[in-house]
DRENLO-120691 format. One record per residue: residue number from 0; residue in three letters; x negated, y negated, z negated of N, C-alpha, C, O in turn. Coordinates in steps of 0.02 Angstrom, whole numbers, always signed. Atoms other than C-alpha are relative to their C-alpha. Example, Ala and Ser with C-alpha at 12.3 -4.5 7.8 and 13.67 -1.06 7.14 Angstrom:
     k     r   n.east   n.north     n.up   ca.east   ca.north    ca.up   c.east   c.north     c.up   o.east   o.north     o.up
     0   ALA      -45       +59       +0      -615       +225     -390      -45       -60       +0      -97       -59      -33
     1   SER      +42       +59       +3      -684        +53     -357      +39       -55      -37      +14      -110      -45
//
This chain:
     k     r   n.east   n.north     n.up   ca.east   ca.north    ca.up   c.east   c.north     c.up   o.east   o.north     o.up
     0   MET      -10       -21      +70       -10      +2753    +1591      -45       +50      -22      -54       +99      +15
     1   ARG      +46       -46      +23      -132      +2844    +1492      +34       +59      -40      +89       +51      -68
     2   THR      -34       -57      +31       -99      +3017    +1421      -19        -5      -80      -64       -41     -100
     3   PRO      +19        +4      +68      -100      +3047    +1233      -73       +27      -14     -106        +2      -59
     4   PHE      +69       -20       +5      -263      +3140    +1250      -46       -58      +16      -91       -70      -24
     5   GLU      +51       +53      -23      -352      +2993    +1341       +8       -54      -53      -43       -84      -69
     6   GLN      -11       +45      +49      -273      +2878    +1207      -41       +19      -67      -75       -21      -99
     7   ALA      +39       -25      +61      -345      +2985    +1064      -76        -8       +9     -111       -34      -35
     8   VAL      +71        +4      -10      -517      +2996    +1142      -26       -76       -4      -79       -91      -31
     9   GLU      +21       +70       +2      -521      +2804    +1166       +6       -26      -75      -39       -62      -98
    10   GLN       -7       +25      +69      -459      +2770     +988      -59       +30      -44      -81        -3      -91
    11   ALA      +54       -31      +34      -597      +2889     +923      -66       -39      +15     -109       -52      -27
    12   ARG      +65       +40      -25      -732      +2795    +1024       -3       -69      -30      -57       -96      -40
    13   LEU      -10       +69      +25      -669      +2630     +953       +0        +4      -78       +1       -48     -112
    14   GLY       -3        +4      +74      -666      +2691     +773      +64        -5      -31      +69       -12      -92
    15   GLN      -69        +9      +26      -477      +2680     +758      +31       +65      -20      +84       +67      -52
    16   LEU      -25       -66      +15      -454      +2864     +741      -60       +49      -26     -110       +61       +8
    17   GLN      +49       -44      +37      -552      +2979     +623      +19       +70      +23      +75       +92      +11
    18   THR      -13       -71      -23      -566      +3156     +703      -30       +46      -53      -75       +27      -90
    19   PRO      +25       -52      +52      -596      +3313     +595      -71       +17      +20      -91        +8      +77
    20   LYS      +63       -24      -12      -767      +3379     +582       -2       +76      +21      +23      +118      -16
    21   VAL       +2       -71      -24      -799      +3539     +681      -73       +25       -4     -118        -7      +23
    22   ILE      +64       -27       +6      -946      +3647     +639       -1       +69      +32      +41      +110      +12
    23   MET       +2       -63      -32      -993      +3795     +750      -71       +28      -24     -123        -3      -10
    24   GLY      +66       -27      +23     -1130      +3900     +670      -27       -51      -56       +0       -60     -110
    25   SER      +34       +49      +43     -1245      +3772     +592       +0       -71      +32      -30      -117       +4
    26   LYS       -2       +59      -40     -1211      +3634     +718      +66       -36       +3     +117        -3       +9
    27   ASN      -59       +36      -17     -1084      +3496     +735      +22        +2      +68      -18        -5     +114
    28   MET      -26        +2      -63      -970      +3505     +877      +48       -55      +14      +81       -78      -32
    29   ASP      -41       +57      -17      -877      +3370     +970      +74       +27       -6      +93       +78      +22
    30   TYR      -67       -17      +13      -696      +3376     +912      +44       +12      +60      +79       +63      +66
    31   PHE      -41       -11      -60      -614      +3349    +1079      -28       +55      +49      +12       +86      +85
    32   GLY      +25       -56      -34      -726      +3470    +1164      +26       +67      -26      +43      +111      +13
    33   TYR      -22       -58      +34      -676      +3602    +1035      +75        +6      +20      +98       +60      +39
    34   GLN      -74        +3      -17      -489      +3549    +1068      +10       +23      +68      +53       +65      +80
    35   LEU       -5       -18      -68      -513      +3567    +1251      -10       +74      +10      +30      +108      +42
    36   ALA      +22       -70       +1      -597      +3736    +1234      +59       +46      -22      +75       +95      +12
    37   VAL      -53       -43      +25      -450      +3808    +1127      +57        -7      +46      +88       +44      +62
    38   HIS      -57       +12      -44      -319      +3730    +1242      -10       +40      +63      +37       +69      +89
    39   LYS      +14       -35      -66      -406      +3804    +1397      +15       +78       -8      +43      +110      +36
    40   TYR      -14       -73      +15      -400      +3982    +1311      +73        +8       -3      +98       +56      +27
    41   ASN      -72       -11       +6      -217      +3959    +1267      +34        -6      +69      +75       +36      +86
    42   LEU      -32        +7      -62      -167      +3893    +1437      -19       +57      +49      +24       +75      +90
    43   GLY      +21       -57      -40      -262      +4033    +1525      +44       +60      -22      +72       +94      +21
    44   ILE      -46       -53      +22      -164      +4162    +1414      +68       -17      +25     +100       +30      +51
    45   MET      -66       +13      -22        -1      +4072    +1458       +8        +9      +75      +60       +31      +99
    46   ALA       -2       -11      -76       -44      +4075    +1645       +8       +70      +19      +34       +87      +72
    47   MET       -8       -73      -12       -51      +4261    +1631      +65       +26      -18      +80       +85       -9
    48   GLY      -68       -30      +22      +127      +4270    +1562       +9       +12      -68      +64       +30      -88
    49   MET       -8       -16      +69       +90      +4289    +1382      +14       -63      -41       +8      -119      -14
    50   THR      -15       +60      +43      +136      +4174    +1234      -59        -5      -49      -94       +45      -60
    51   CYS      +50       +12      +52       +18      +4101    +1104      +33       -24      -61      +76       -68      -59
    52   ARG      -28       +19      +61       +59      +4087     +925      -21       -68      -26      -80       -83      -28
    53   GLY      +22       +65      +29       +67      +3912     +852       -1       -56      +49       -4      -113      +27
    54   ILE       +0       +56      -48       +67      +3812    +1014      +45       +17      +58      +50       +75      +79
    55   LYS      -46       -14      -56      +194      +3790    +1156      -26       -33      +59      -59       -85      +53
    56   PHE      +26       +29      -64      +156      +3756    +1338      +22       -68      +10      -17      -107      +37
    57   THR      -15       +68       -5      +258      +3597    +1333      -38       -45      -36      -46      -102      -14
    58   ASP      +40       +43      +41      +151      +3528    +1198      -65       -13      +38      -85       -71      +43
    59   ILE      +60        +9      -34        -8      +3554    +1297      +15       -44      +65      -23       -90      +83
    60   LYS      -18       +34      -60       +79      +3492    +1454       +6       -79      -12      -22      -120      +24
    61   LYS      -16       +73      +26      +137      +3325    +1367      -67       -28      -14      -87       -77      +17
    62   TYR      +60       +30      +26       -26      +3297    +1280      -55       -15      +49      -94       -61      +37
    63   TYR      +45       +13      -51      -131      +3306    +1435      +30       -30      +67       -4       -40     +118
    64   GLY      -37       +26      -56        +1      +3237    +1553       -6       +45      +66      -19       +21     +122
    65   LEU       +0       -45      -56        +5      +3389    +1664      +68        +4      +36     +121        -6       +6
    66   LYS      -65        -3      -39      +136      +3411    +1799       +6       +71      +27      -44      +100      +50
    67   GLY      -14       -66      -20      +213      +3576    +1844      +45       +38      -40      +55       +20      -98
    68   ARG      -56       -38      +36      +344      +3706    +1794      -31       +57      -45       -4       +78      -96
    69   SER      +27       -57      +39      +227      +3841    +1733      -77        -9      -19     -111       -52      +10
    70   ALA      +66        +0      +20       +61      +3868    +1650      -51        +9      +56     -106       -17      +58
    71   LYS      +43       -16      -52        -6      +3936    +1807       -6       -60      +50      -56       -71      +84
    72   ASP       +2       +64      -40       +40      +3776    +1898      -41       -54      -27      -69       -95      +10
    73   CYS      +34       +55      +33       -39      +3664    +1769      -79       +19      -12     -120       -26      -23
    74   LEU      +69       -19      +17      -203      +3761    +1741      -50       -32      +42     -101       -52      +14
    75   PRO      +57       +36      -42      -302      +3685    +1894       -4       -73      -23      -58      -102      -24
    76   GLN       -3       +67      +26      -243      +3513    +1827      -41        -9      -60      -84       -53      -65
    77   PHE      +36        -2      +67      -307      +3550    +1654      -75       +11       +9     -116       -21      -24
    78   LEU      +73       -10      -15      -472      +3614    +1723      -34       -61      +25      -93       -71      +11
    79   GLU      +26       +64      -24      -500      +3448    +1807       -9       -45      -60      -59       -81      -64
    80   VAL       +5       +45      +70      -469      +3358    +1632      -56       +27      -38      -95       -13      -63
    81   PHE      +49       -35      +28      -585      +3485    +1558      -70       -21      +27     -116       -39      -10
    82   GLU      +65       +17      -33      -725      +3452    +1682      -16       -76       -5      -72       -96      -19
    83   SER       +9       +70       +8      -699      +3265    +1681      -29       -22      -71      -74       -63      -76
    84   TYR      +24       +15      +69      -722      +3259    +1488      -73       +25       -6     -116       -10      -33
    85   LYS      +68       -23       +9      -876      +3369    +1498      -54       -47      +38     -111       -55      +16
    86   GLN      +40       +46      -41      -950      +3249    +1630      -10       -70      -42      -65       -97      -45
    87   SER       -2       +57      +37      -906      +3098    +1521      -49        +3      -56      -79       -48      -74
    88   LEU      +47        -9      +54     -1012      +3173    +1381      -66        -8      +24     -108       -32      -14
    89   ASN      +68        -3      -29     -1163      +3187    +1496      -21       -63      +21      -80       -71      +34
    90   ASN      +13       +71      -24     -1155      +3003    +1548      -15       -45      -56      -27      -104      -46
//
């Protein structure tokens, strides 16, 4: 079974899901890359024991299909998803 993140990426590639336009400086940026970067930051903060306004750990955990009780447990799994996505862009 695929995670909601994997489903969203697939739907965007097939043209079934329109993603928001993300502009950094004067260049367009991949929406899912931006989303992963923001969630990496949030999860890192949560792994240090702090909270982030506007997002919950359980939301990130469910969206990426992470397993574990704490953000510290899930961070290594998330980094694997992050690296896997970066590699898929290079191919």
